[in-house]
C-alpha positions as CSV (number, residue, x, y, z in Angstrom):
1,M,-80.3,-77.4,-1.3
2,A,-78.5,-77.5,2.0
3,K,-75.2,-78.1,0.3
4,F,-75.7,-75.1,-1.9
5,T,-76.5,-72.9,1.1
6,L,-73.4,-74.2,2.9
7,S,-71.2,-73.3,-0.1
8,I,-72.7,-69.8,-0.2
9,K,-71.9,-69.3,3.5
10,W,-68.3,-70.4,3.0
11,V,-67.9,-68.2,0.0
12,S,-69.3,-65.3,2.1
13,I,-66.9,-66.0,4.9
14,M,-63.9,-66.0,2.5
15,I,-65.1,-62.8,0.9
16,T,-65.4,-61.2,4.4
17,L,-61.9,-62.3,5.4
18,I,-60.4,-61.0,2.1
19,L,-62.4,-57.7,2.4
20,V,-61.4,-57.1,6.0
21,G,-57.7,-57.9,5.3
22,T,-57.6,-55.8,2.1
23,I,-59.2,-52.8,3.8
24,S,-56.9,-53.0,6.8
25,I,-53.8,-53.2,4.7
26,S,-55.0,-50.3,2.5
27,N,-55.8,-48.2,5.6
28,Y,-52.3,-49.0,7.0
29,L,-50.6,-47.9,3.8
30,F,-52.7,-45.0,2.7
31,S,-54.7,-43.5,5.6
32,L,-51.8,-41.7,7.1
33,H,-51.2,-39.9,3.8
34,F,-54.9,-39.1,3.3
35,Y,-55.4,-38.0,6.9
36,R,-52.4,-35.7,6.7
37,N,-53.7,-34.1,3.5
38,S,-57.1,-33.7,5.2
39,L,-55.6,-31.9,8.2
40,D,-53.6,-29.7,5.8
41,K,-56.9,-28.7,3.9
42,N,-58.7,-28.2,7.3
43,I,-55.9,-25.8,8.4
44,S,-56.2,-24.0,5.1
45,I,-59.9,-23.6,5.5
46,V,-59.6,-22.4,9.1
47,T,-56.9,-20.0,7.9
48,S,-59.2,-18.6,5.3
49,L,-61.9,-18.1,7.9
50,F,-59.3,-16.3,10.1
51,K,-58.3,-14.1,7.1
52,A,-62.0,-13.2,6.7
53,E,-62.2,-12.4,10.4
54,V,-59.2,-10.0,10.1
55,E,-60.9,-8.4,7.1
56,N,-64.1,-8.0,9.2
57,F,-61.9,-6.5,11.9
58,I,-60.5,-3.7,9.6
59,N,-63.1,-3.2,6.8
60,P,-65.6,-1.3,8.9
61,V,-62.8,1.0,10.0
62,E,-61.7,1.8,6.5
63,T,-65.3,2.3,5.3
64,F,-65.9,4.7,8.2
65,L,-62.6,6.6,7.5
66,Y,-63.8,7.2,3.9
67,N,-67.2,8.3,5.2
68,I,-65.5,10.8,7.5
69,Q,-63.3,12.0,4.6
70,T,-66.4,12.7,2.5
71,L,-68.4,14.4,5.2
72,T,-65.5,16.6,6.2
73,C,-64.6,17.6,2.7
74,C,-68.2,18.4,2.0
75,K,-68.4,20.5,5.2
76,I,-71.1,18.3,6.7
77,L,-68.9,17.1,9.6
78,D,-67.0,19.8,11.5
79,F,-64.6,18.7,14.3
80,N,-65.0,22.2,15.8
81,D,-68.7,21.2,16.6
82,V,-67.5,18.9,19.4
83,E,-70.7,17.5,20.8
84,K,-72.2,16.8,17.4
85,T,-68.9,15.1,16.3
86,N,-68.9,13.1,19.6
87,K,-72.3,11.7,19.0
88,F,-71.6,10.8,15.4
89,L,-68.3,9.0,16.3
90,M,-69.6,7.3,19.4
91,E,-72.3,5.5,17.5
92,F,-69.7,3.9,15.4
93,M,-67.4,3.1,18.4
94,K,-70.2,1.5,20.3
95,K,-70.9,-0.8,17.4
96,Y,-67.2,-1.7,16.9
97,P,-65.6,-2.0,20.4
98,Q,-62.2,-2.8,19.0
99,V,-62.0,0.9,18.1
100,T,-60.8,2.6,21.4
101,S,-60.2,6.1,20.1
102,I,-60.4,8.4,17.1
103,N,-57.9,11.2,16.5
104,Y,-58.1,14.3,14.4
105,G,-55.5,16.9,13.5
106,D,-55.0,19.7,11.0
107,G,-52.1,21.6,9.5
108,K,-52.3,24.3,12.2
109,G,-51.8,22.0,15.1
110,N,-55.5,21.8,16.2
111,G,-56.4,18.4,17.6
112,Y,-59.4,16.4,18.6
113,L,-59.6,13.0,20.4
114,I,-62.5,10.9,21.5
115,L,-61.5,8.0,23.8
116,N,-63.4,5.0,25.2
117,D,-61.4,4.4,28.3
118,R,-62.9,1.1,29.5
119,G,-66.5,2.5,29.3
120,N,-65.6,6.1,30.3
121,W,-66.0,8.5,27.4
122,L,-63.4,11.4,27.2
123,N,-62.5,14.2,24.8
124,R,-59.1,15.8,24.4
125,I,-59.3,19.2,22.6
126,K,-56.1,20.9,21.5
127,K,-56.3,24.4,20.1
128,S,-53.2,25.6,18.2
129,E,-53.4,29.0,20.1
130,N,-53.3,27.2,23.5
131,K,-49.6,26.6,23.9
132,G,-48.6,23.9,26.4
133,F,-52.0,22.7,27.6
134,V,-55.0,20.8,26.4
135,V,-58.7,20.6,27.5
136,W,-60.1,17.2,28.6
137,N,-63.9,16.8,28.5
138,T,-65.8,14.1,30.4
139,L,-68.7,12.9,28.3
140,N,-72.0,11.2,29.1
141,N,-73.2,8.3,27.0
142,D,-74.8,10.7,24.4
143,G,-71.6,12.6,23.7
144,E,-72.6,15.6,25.8
145,I,-69.9,17.4,27.8
146,I,-70.6,17.1,31.6
147,S,-67.3,18.4,32.9
148,K,-63.9,19.9,31.8
149,R,-60.4,20.1,33.1
150,I,-57.2,21.7,31.7
151,E,-53.9,19.8,31.8
152,K,-50.4,20.8,30.8
153,D,-49.6,19.0,27.6
154,D,-47.5,20.0,24.6
155,Y,-49.4,17.5,22.4
156,D,-49.3,18.4,18.7
157,P,-51.0,15.9,16.3
158,R,-48.6,16.9,13.5
159,K,-45.8,15.2,15.5
160,T,-47.5,11.8,15.7
161,E,-46.7,8.8,13.5
162,W,-50.3,8.4,12.3
163,Y,-50.4,12.0,11.1
164,R,-47.1,11.9,9.3
165,Q,-48.0,8.6,7.6
166,A,-51.4,9.8,6.3
167,Y,-50.0,13.2,5.3
168,T,-47.6,11.7,2.8
169,A,-50.0,9.0,1.4
170,N,-52.9,9.0,-1.0
171,D,-54.9,6.4,0.9
172,I,-55.4,4.8,4.3
173,Q,-52.2,3.8,6.1
174,W,-51.9,1.2,8.8
175,S,-49.2,2.0,11.4
176,K,-46.8,-0.3,13.1
177,E,-48.1,-1.9,16.3
178,Y,-47.4,0.3,19.3
179,L,-48.7,1.2,22.9
180,F,-51.4,3.8,22.9
181,R,-50.4,7.1,24.5
182,T,-53.8,7.3,26.4
183,T,-54.7,3.7,27.5
184,K,-51.2,2.0,27.2
185,D,-52.9,-0.9,25.4
186,P,-51.1,-2.5,22.4
187,G,-52.8,-1.5,19.2
188,I,-52.6,-0.2,15.7
189,T,-53.8,3.0,14.0
190,A,-55.4,3.5,10.6
191,S,-55.1,7.0,9.3
192,L,-56.3,9.0,6.3
193,L,-55.7,12.4,4.9
194,L,-59.1,14.1,4.8
195,C,-58.7,17.5,3.0
196,S,-55.3,18.3,1.5
197,E,-55.9,22.0,1.5
198,S,-56.1,22.2,5.3
199,N,-53.9,19.1,5.9
200,E,-56.6,17.5,8.0
201,V,-55.9,13.9,9.1
202,V,-58.0,11.5,11.0
203,G,-56.8,8.3,12.7
204,M,-58.5,5.3,14.3
205,D,-56.9,3.3,17.1
206,L,-57.7,-0.4,17.3
207,M,-56.9,-2.8,20.1
208,I,-55.3,-6.0,18.8
209,K,-55.9,-8.2,21.9
210,D,-59.2,-9.4,20.5
211,I,-57.4,-11.2,17.7
212,S,-55.8,-13.5,20.3
213,L,-59.3,-14.4,21.6
214,F,-60.3,-15.3,18.0
215,L,-57.1,-17.4,17.6
216,D,-58.1,-19.4,20.6
217,K,-61.5,-20.2,19.1
218,T,-59.9,-20.9,15.7
219,K,-57.5,-23.5,17.0
220,Q,-60.4,-25.6,18.5
221,K,-61.4,-26.2,14.9
222,I,-58.0,-27.7,14.2
223,H,-57.1,-29.4,17.5
224,E,-57.0,-28.3,21.1
225,Q,-53.3,-28.9,21.3
226,A,-52.6,-26.7,18.3
227,K,-50.6,-23.5,18.7
228,L,-51.3,-20.5,16.5
229,Y,-49.3,-17.2,16.1
230,L,-50.0,-14.1,14.1
231,I,-46.9,-12.1,13.1
232,S,-46.9,-8.6,11.6
233,N,-44.3,-7.7,9.0
234,G,-42.1,-10.6,10.2
235,I,-41.3,-8.8,13.5
236,D,-44.2,-8.1,15.9
237,L,-46.0,-11.0,17.4
238,I,-49.5,-9.4,17.6
239,A,-51.6,-12.4,18.5
240,F,-51.2,-15.9,19.8
241,S,-53.3,-18.8,21.2
242,N,-53.2,-19.4,24.9
243,E,-49.7,-20.8,25.1
244,I,-48.6,-17.6,27.0
245,T,-50.4,-15.0,29.0
246,A,-50.0,-11.5,27.4
247,M,-48.4,-8.9,29.8
248,T,-50.2,-5.5,30.0
249,G,-48.4,-2.8,28.2
250,K,-46.1,-5.0,26.2
251,I,-45.7,-5.8,22.5
252,Y,-44.0,-9.1,21.8
253,Q,-41.3,-9.3,19.1
254,L,-40.2,-12.5,17.5
255,N,-37.0,-13.8,19.1
256,E,-35.4,-17.2,19.8
257,K,-35.3,-16.8,23.6
258,E,-38.9,-16.2,24.3
259,F,-40.4,-18.3,21.4
260,P,-37.8,-21.0,20.6
261,L,-40.3,-23.4,18.9
262,L,-41.9,-20.7,16.8
263,Y,-38.4,-19.3,15.9
264,K,-37.3,-22.8,14.7
265,A,-40.5,-23.3,12.7
266,L,-40.1,-20.1,10.9
267,F,-36.5,-20.5,10.0
268,S,-36.7,-24.2,9.0
269,I,-37.2,-25.5,5.4
270,K,-40.6,-24.4,4.4
271,S,-43.3,-26.0,2.2
272,A,-46.6,-24.9,0.8
273,K,-48.1,-27.9,2.7
274,L,-47.5,-29.3,6.2
275,Y,-43.9,-29.9,7.0
276,E,-42.2,-31.5,10.0
277,I,-39.7,-30.2,12.5
278,N,-38.1,-31.8,15.7
279,F,-37.9,-29.7,18.8
280,D,-37.0,-31.0,22.3
281,N,-37.3,-34.7,21.2
282,Q,-40.9,-34.0,19.9
283,K,-42.0,-33.9,16.3
284,W,-44.2,-31.0,15.2
285,L,-46.3,-30.3,12.1
286,V,-45.9,-26.8,10.7
287,K,-48.1,-24.8,8.3
288,I,-47.4,-21.2,7.5
289,E,-49.7,-18.9,5.6
290,K,-48.7,-15.3,4.5
291,W,-50.9,-12.6,3.0
292,K,-50.9,-8.9,2.6
293,I,-53.5,-6.5,4.0
294,R,-53.0,-2.9,2.7
295,N,-49.4,-1.9,3.6
296,K,-48.8,-4.8,6.1
297,E,-47.7,-8.4,5.7
298,L,-49.3,-10.9,8.1
299,T,-48.0,-14.4,8.8
300,L,-50.1,-17.1,10.5
301,V,-48.1,-20.0,11.9
302,N,-49.9,-23.2,12.8
303,L,-48.0,-25.7,15.0
304,I,-49.6,-29.2,15.8
305,P,-47.9,-32.0,17.7
306,Y,-47.3,-35.0,15.4
307,S,-48.8,-37.3,18.0
308,V,-52.2,-35.7,17.3
309,L,-52.0,-37.2,13.8
310,T,-51.1,-40.7,14.8
311,K,-53.4,-40.8,17.8
312,D,-56.5,-39.8,15.8
313,L,-55.4,-42.0,12.9
314,N,-55.3,-45.1,15.1
315,L,-58.8,-44.4,16.4
316,Y,-59.9,-43.7,12.8
317,L,-58.5,-47.1,11.7
318,F,-60.2,-48.9,14.5
319,Y,-63.6,-47.6,13.5
320,Q,-62.8,-48.4,9.9
321,I,-62.2,-52.0,10.7
322,I,-65.4,-52.2,12.8
323,A,-67.4,-50.7,10.0
324,T,-65.8,-53.1,7.5
325,I,-66.8,-56.1,9.6
326,I,-70.4,-54.9,9.9
327,I,-70.7,-54.2,6.2
328,S,-69.2,-57.6,5.5
329,L,-71.7,-59.4,7.7
330,I,-74.5,-57.5,6.0
331,T,-73.2,-58.7,2.7
332,I,-73.2,-62.3,3.9
333,I,-76.8,-62.1,5.0
334,Y,-77.8,-60.5,1.8
335,V,-76.1,-63.3,-0.3
336,N,-77.7,-66.0,1.8
337,K,-81.1,-64.5,1.3
338,K,-80.7,-63.3,-2.2
339,Y,-84.2,-64.4,-3.3
340,M,-86.0,-64.0,0.0
341,E,-85.1,-60.5,1.0
342,P,-86.5,-58.8,-2.2
343,I,-89.9,-60.6,-1.8
344,I,-90.0,-59.7,1.9
345,N,-89.1,-56.1,1.2
346,I,-91.8,-55.8,-1.5
347,S,-94.5,-57.5,0.7
348,N,-93.6,-55.2,3.7
349,Q,-93.8,-52.1,1.5
350,T,-97.2,-53.0,0.2
351,A,-98.5,-52.0,3.6
352,N,-97.8,-48.4,2.5
353,L,-99.7,-48.8,-0.8
354,G,-101.7,-45.7,-1.3
355,A,-99.7,-43.8,1.5
356,K,-96.5,-43.1,-0.5
357,E,-94.9,-44.0,-3.8
358,L,-93.1,-47.3,-3.5
359,I,-89.7,-47.4,-5.1
360,F,-87.5,-50.5,-5.4
361,P,-84.2,-49.3,-7.0
362,K,-82.4,-52.6,-6.8
363,E,-85.3,-55.1,-7.5
364,S,-86.7,-53.1,-10.4
365,K,-83.4,-53.5,-12.4
366,R,-83.7,-57.3,-12.3
367,T,-85.1,-59.1,-15.4
368,D,-86.7,-62.1,-13.5
369,E,-90.2,-62.4,-11.9
370,I,-89.1,-60.3,-8.9
371,G,-88.2,-57.5,-11.2
372,Y,-91.6,-57.7,-12.9
373,L,-93.4,-57.7,-9.5
374,S,-91.4,-54.8,-8.1
375,R,-92.1,-52.6,-11.2
376,A,-95.8,-53.5,-11.2
377,V,-96.2,-52.6,-7.5
378,S,-94.2,-49.4,-8.0
379,D,-96.4,-48.4,-11.0
380,A,-99.6,-49.2,-9.0
381,S,-98.5,-47.1,-6.0
382,K,-97.8,-44.2,-8.3
383,K,-101.2,-44.3,-10.0
384,I,-103.0,-44.6,-6.7
385,L,-101.2,-41.5,-5.4
386,E,-101.9,-39.6,-8.6
387,A,-105.6,-40.5,-8.3
388,K,-105.6,-39.3,-4.6
389,E,-103.9,-36.1,-5.5
390,N,-106.4,-35.3,-8.3
391,E,-109.2,-36.0,-5.9
392,K,-107.7,-33.7,-3.3
393,K,-107.3,-30.9,-5.8
394,I,-111.0,-31.3,-6.9
395,Q,-112.1,-31.1,-3.3
396,E,-109.9,-28.0,-2.7
397,I,-111.4,-26.3,-5.7
398,K,-114.9,-27.1,-4.5
399,H,-114.1,-25.9,-1.0
400,F,-112.6,-22.6,-2.4
401,E,-115.6,-22.0,-4.6
402,S,-117.9,-22.6,-1.6
403,I,-115.9,-20.1,0.5
404,K,-115.9,-17.6,-2.4
405,R,-119.7,-17.8,-2.7
406,S,-120.1,-17.5,1.1
407,L,-117.8,-14.5,1.1
408,G,-119.9,-12.9,-1.7
409,E,-123.1,-13.4,0.2
410,M,-121.6,-12.0,3.4
411,V,-120.3,-8.9,1.5
412,H,-123.7,-8.3,0.0
413,R,-125.4,-8.5,3.4
414,F,-122.7,-6.3,4.9
415,K,-123.3,-3.8,2.0
416,D,-127.0,-3.8,2.7
417,L,-126.4,-3.0,6.4
418,I,-123.9,-0.2,5.4
419,N,-126.5,1.2,3.0
420,V,-129.0,1.3,5.9
421,I,-126.5,3.1,8.1
422,H,-125.6,5.5,5.3
423,G,-129.3,6.2,4.5
424,F,-130.4,6.9,8.0
425,A,-127.4,9.0,8.8
426,S,-128.1,11.1,5.8
427,I,-131.7,11.6,6.8
428,A,-130.7,12.4,10.4
429,Q,-128.1,14.9,9.3
430,S,-130.7,17.1,7.7
431,K,-132.9,17.0,10.8
432,V,-130.4,18.1,13.4
433,S,-128.9,21.5,14.1
434,N,-126.3,20.7,16.7
435,D,-122.8,21.1,15.2
436,F,-121.3,18.2,17.1
437,T,-124.1,15.9,16.0
438,K,-123.8,17.0,12.4
439,N,-120.1,16.4,12.4
440,A,-120.5,13.0,14.0
441,L,-123.1,12.0,11.3
442,D,-120.9,13.3,8.6
443,Q,-118.1,11.0,9.9
444,I,-120.6,8.1,9.9
445,I,-121.6,8.9,6.3
446,N,-118.0,9.1,5.1
447,A,-117.1,5.9,6.9
448,S,-120.1,4.1,5.3
449,K,-119.1,5.4,1.9
450,R,-115.6,4.0,2.4
451,A,-117.1,0.7,3.6
452,I,-119.3,0.5,0.5
453,Y,-116.3,1.1,-1.7
454,L,-114.4,-1.6,0.2
455,T,-117.2,-4.1,-0.4
456,K,-117.0,-3.3,-4.1
457,E,-113.3,-4.1,-4.0
458,I,-113.9,-7.4,-2.3
459,L,-116.6,-8.3,-4.8
460,T,-114.1,-7.6,-7.5
461,L,-111.7,-10.1,-6.0
462,T,-114.4,-12.7,-5.6
463,G,-115.3,-12.4,-9.3
464,E,-118.9,-11.2,-8.6
465,R,-118.4,-7.7,-10.0
466,K,-120.6,-6.8,-13.0
467,Y,-119.0,-4.9,-15.9
468,E,-120.5,-2.5,-18.4
469,M,-118.4,-3.5,-21.4
470,K,-118.3,-1.4,-24.5
471,D,-115.9,-0.8,-27.5
472,S,-113.6,2.1,-26.8
473,D,-110.4,3.7,-28.2
474,L,-107.7,3.2,-25.5
475,N,-105.9,6.4,-26.5
476,K,-109.0,8.6,-26.3
477,I,-109.8,7.2,-22.8
478,I,-106.3,8.0,-21.6
479,L,-106.4,11.5,-23.1
480,S,-109.8,12.2,-21.4
481,M,-108.1,11.3,-18.0
482,K,-105.2,13.8,-18.4
483,T,-106.8,16.4,-16.0
484,T,-107.6,13.7,-13.4
485,I,-104.1,12.2,-13.7
486,Q,-102.5,15.6,-13.2
487,A,-104.7,16.3,-10.2
488,L,-103.6,12.9,-8.7
489,V,-99.9,13.4,-9.1
490,G,-99.6,17.0,-8.1
491,E,-97.0,19.6,-9.1
492,N,-93.8,17.7,-8.3
493,I,-94.4,14.9,-10.8
494,K,-94.2,15.3,-14.6
495,V,-96.4,13.1,-16.7
496,I,-95.2,12.2,-20.2
497,Y,-97.6,10.7,-22.8
498,D,-96.3,8.6,-25.7
499,L,-99.5,7.3,-27.4
500,F,-99.7,5.0,-30.5
501,K,-100.3,7.0,-33.7
502,D,-103.4,5.0,-34.6
503,S,-106.5,4.1,-32.5
504,L,-106.4,1.0,-30.3
505,K,-109.9,-0.4,-30.1
506,V,-110.6,-2.5,-27.0
507,N,-113.6,-3.8,-25.2
508,L,-113.7,-2.6,-21.6
509,D,-115.6,-1.1,-18.7
510,I,-114.6,2.6,-18.5
511,R,-115.1,2.9,-14.7
512,A,-113.1,-0.3,-14.1
513,F,-110.3,1.1,-16.3
514,D,-110.4,4.3,-14.3
515,E,-109.8,2.3,-11.2
516,I,-106.8,0.6,-12.8
517,M,-105.2,3.9,-13.8
518,T,-106.0,5.5,-10.4
519,N,-104.4,2.6,-8.5
520,L,-101.3,2.6,-10.7
521,I,-100.9,6.4,-10.7
522,L,-101.2,6.6,-6.9
523,N,-98.6,3.8,-6.5
524,A,-96.2,5.6,-8.7
525,K,-96.7,8.8,-6.8
526,E,-96.0,7.1,-3.4
527,A,-92.8,5.7,-4.9
528,M,-91.6,9.2,-5.7
529,P,-92.1,11.4,-2.6
530,E,-89.5,13.9,-3.8
531,G,-91.0,14.1,-7.3
532,G,-90.1,12.4,-10.6
533,I,-91.5,11.4,-14.0
534,I,-94.4,9.1,-15.0
535,K,-94.4,7.9,-18.5
536,I,-97.7,6.6,-20.1
537,K,-97.1,4.8,-23.3
538,T,-99.4,2.8,-25.7
539,E,-98.4,0.6,-28.6
540,K,-99.8,-2.3,-30.7
541,I,-98.0,-5.7,-30.4
542,S,-98.5,-9.3,-31.4
543,V,-98.3,-12.1,-28.9
544,Q,-98.6,-15.6,-30.2
545,E,-100.4,-14.4,-33.4
546,K,-102.9,-12.4,-31.3
547,Q,-103.0,-8.6,-31.4
548,Y,-102.9,-6.7,-28.1
549,A,-102.9,-3.0,-27.0
550,L,-100.0,-2.6,-24.7
551,L,-100.3,0.1,-22.0
552,S,-97.0,0.8,-20.2
553,L,-96.9,3.0,-17.1
554,S,-93.4,3.7,-15.8
555,D,-92.1,5.7,-12.9
556,T,-88.6,6.8,-11.7
557,G,-89.3,5.9,-8.1
558,A,-87.6,3.6,-5.5
559,G,-88.4,0.3,-7.3
560,M,-89.0,-3.0,-5.6
561,N,-86.9,-6.0,-4.6
562,E,-87.6,-9.5,-6.0
563,E,-89.6,-10.7,-2.9
564,T,-92.0,-7.7,-3.1
565,K,-92.3,-8.0,-6.8
566,Q,-93.4,-11.6,-6.5
567,R,-96.1,-10.8,-3.9
568,I,-97.6,-7.4,-5.0
569,F,-100.7,-9.1,-6.6
570,E,-101.5,-11.1,-3.4
571,P,-104.7,-9.8,-1.6
572,F,-103.9,-7.8,1.6
573,F,-100.2,-7.8,0.9
574,T,-98.9,-4.2,1.5
575,T,-95.6,-2.4,2.1
576,K,-97.5,0.7,3.4
577,G,-98.2,-0.5,6.9
578,T,-101.5,0.7,8.3
579,K,-101.9,3.2,5.4
580,G,-102.6,0.5,2.8
581,T,-105.3,-2.2,2.5
582,G,-103.4,-4.4,0.2
583,L,-106.3,-4.6,-2.3
584,G,-105.3,-2.0,-4.9
585,L,-103.0,-4.1,-7.1
586,P,-105.0,-7.4,-6.6
587,I,-108.1,-5.6,-7.9
588,V,-106.1,-4.2,-10.9
589,Y,-105.0,-7.8,-11.6
590,R,-108.5,-9.1,-11.3
591,I,-110.1,-6.5,-13.5
592,I,-107.5,-7.0,-16.2
593,N,-108.0,-10.8,-16.0
594,D,-111.7,-10.3,-16.3
595,H,-111.1,-8.2,-19.5
596,K,-109.2,-11.3,-20.9
597,G,-105.9,-9.4,-20.6
598,Y,-102.9,-9.8,-18.4
599,I,-100.4,-7.6,-16.6
600,E,-96.6,-7.8,-16.1
601,V,-94.3,-5.8,-13.8
602,E,-90.6,-4.9,-14.2
603,S,-88.8,-3.2,-11.3
604,E,-85.3,-2.7,-9.9
605,L,-84.3,-1.1,-6.6
606,G,-83.4,2.5,-7.2
607,K,-84.4,2.5,-10.9
608,G,-88.2,2.6,-10.9
609,T,-91.1,0.4,-11.8
610,T,-93.0,-0.3,-15.1
611,F,-96.4,-2.0,-15.2
612,K,-97.4,-3.4,-18.6
613,I,-101.1,-4.1,-19.3
614,Y,-102.0,-6.2,-22.3
615,L,-105.7,-5.8,-23.6
616,P,-107.0,-7.7,-26.6
617,I,-107.6,-5.6,-29.7
618,I,-111.2,-6.3,-31.0
619,D,-110.6,-5.0,-34.5
620,N,-107.4,-6.2,-36.2
621,G,-108.1,-4.0,-39.1
622,L,-107.3,-0.8,-37.2
C-alpha cells in the first residue's frame, strides 16, 4: 500500500512540473498577444463610453432647440416677453451648466441674449430701431430684471456665424470652435432656424473645457500614463488629458511644434487596432477612433507607453505561475486522497442534513459505492427539506386563517360600536336646537355611516360577507343602471353600450354587482379628468368548454404602467394618495371570485384601460 502511495506522489510531482512548465511557456508565447488585444478592446469600450458622454453633452441642447422652435412657431414663447423668456431658459441652463448663453435674432436685426457669466445672470437686448447701442439687464436668480445699463454696441445678430449657418440650413448646425464674444471662453454654438417667415434663429453656446475633465477621468480606466486627445474636423484640439494646462482664451490647433508626439501618431501608418510608433527613443501604442456627430467629425487619439504593456504583463505572468503552482498542489492532494476526500466531504455535509439541500456534483457521477452513498444522502436531504417546506406552508395557512377570523371578529365589534355611536347621535340630533351642535352631530352621523361602509368592505375582503344570490339577466341589470352610471360620470364623459343580442343569465348578488360597477366606473372617471369615452360591452364566450358572460368596461384614460397593473388588486394599494383607501379594486376582485368568476385587466400608458369580468352562465341553453 505504501509503495502505491509513493508512486502516486511521484506521478503527482511529475504532473505538477509538466503543468507549471507548460503554462509558463504558453504564457510566455501567447500572453503578450492576448493582453494586447485585451487592452485594445478596453480602449474601444472606453471610447464608446466617451462617445456616449459626448452625445449626452449635446443631446439635451438639440432637444431644447427643437422645443424652442415649436414653442416659438406656435406663438407660445415670445422673446419680446423678456422676463418670462429669461425664467424659461434659465431653468434649462441651471440644469445643464455647459450651456453658458443662449442667443436669439430675427431678420430685422432684433437680438436677445441670456448669459451665465460665472454665476451672474445678464441679458443683452438689441432692438433694430436702436442704432449703435444695446441694453444690458442684470437679472436675479429668478430671471427678473433688477437693473439696466445702455452701452454703445453695433451688434447685429444677422452678422454672426451662428445666425448665418442656421439661416441657410434645414436643421441644427454646430459651428466651428471659437472664443465667445462675451466670456472669451472657448466653445461651440448650436443654432437652429425657428420660423422661416420672420427669419428667427436661436443659438446655444457650450463650453468645451468640461470635455477635458471627462477625458482625465476616462484615461484612468485605461492607464494613468495614457494620453488622450479629442480633435475636431482634423484641426482644432478641443480637449486633452492633463499633459498640458490649457491657457485661458486660446483654442489649440494641431501642429507639429506644440504636439510633436500627437502629430507623429496621426500621420504614421494607421490600423484599426493598436499600432506602434517610436518617439524620442520610446515606443508608444496608438489607437485612433473617428466618428461623426451631426456636421462635425471628431477624432479621439489614445497614446499609451509600450512599457505599460510589458510591466503589467510581467506582473500578470508572475501571478499566473503562483496560481498554477497552487492549483497543482491542490491536484496532488486530491489524487493522494482520491477515496478519502469524498467520504469526508459527505460526512461533513451530513451535519447540514435538514438545513439545506446537499449536492455532490462530483461524487454523484461515480458508479461505485461512494456514488450510491452521495446520491442517497442528496435525495434524503431534498425530501426532508420538502417535508419541512410543506409543514411551513400548512402553518402559514393556519396562521393566516386565524388572523382572518380575528380580523372578522374585530370588525364586527367595531361595527357594533359604530352602530351605537350612530344611533345615539341620531337620537341626540332630534333633541337639540343649537345649530352648531346639530352640525357636529350630523358630522358624527356621516362619519359613522362611512365607518360602517368601511367595515362592510373589510368583511368582503375577509370572506365573511353574505350574498343574496339570485338568477338574473346581466344585460337587464346593466340597462337598469344607465341613469345611475350617467350620474356618476357627469357630462364630460360619453358612455357607449354594446350589449349581447340575447340574454345572459347569471347567478349574482345585485347589490354586490352594483358595487363592482360603481368602483369600475369611478376609476374610469378619475382616469379621464378632461373627459372621454367609457364603453360597456357584454358577450358570450367559451373558456375551456365552459360558458361565460364576459363584461368589458373600457375607458380612454391615462392607462397604467406594468408595475401598477400588477398591484391594483392588492388591498390598500392606491395611486390616489390620501384620497383613496386602496380597497375598491380588491373588493371587486373578491366579489367576482366569490361569484365563481374572474377578472382581467388590459392597460397601456396613454391608451386607456379595459377590465374584463367573466361570470359563469347558469343556463347554457340561452
